[in-house]
C-alpha positions in Angstrom: 136.0 90.6 172.3 132.8 91.4 170.6 132.6 90.7 166.8 130.2 91.6 164.1 130.2 89.7 160.8 129.4 91.8 157.8 129.7 91.4 154.0 131.2 94.1 151.9 132.7 94.0 148.5 136.4 93.4 148.4 137.2 96.7 146.6 135.3 98.6 149.3 137.3 96.8 152.0 140.5 97.7 150.2 139.5 101.3 150.0 138.6 101.4 153.7 141.9 99.8 154.7 144.0 102.1 152.5 142.2 105.1 154.0 142.8 103.8 157.5 146.5 103.4 156.9 146.9 106.8 155.2 145.1 108.5 158.1 146.8 106.6 160.9 150.5 106.3 160.0 151.4 110.0 160.1 150.0 110.3 163.6 152.2 110.1 166.7 149.8 108.2 169.0 148.7 104.7 169.9 146.7 104.5 166.6 150.0 103.8 164.7 150.5 100.5 166.6 146.8 99.6 166.1 147.2 100.3 162.3 150.3 98.1 162.1 148.4 95.3 163.9 145.4 95.7 161.5 147.7 95.5 158.5 149.4 92.4 159.8 146.0 90.8 160.5 144.1 91.7 157.3 146.8 92.1 154.6 146.3 88.6 153.2 142.7 89.6 152.4 144.0 92.6 150.4 146.4 90.5 148.3 
């Protein structure tokens, strides 16, 4: 897997993650499982 390390302010990351979840969860496609995985992976950063 290719990775890119970037620095963004925490509040911007929180906004991006919330937007990602709001967009993805109402869908009925594979993106729902990807979103759930993302939340499990990055939720600790949001707390």
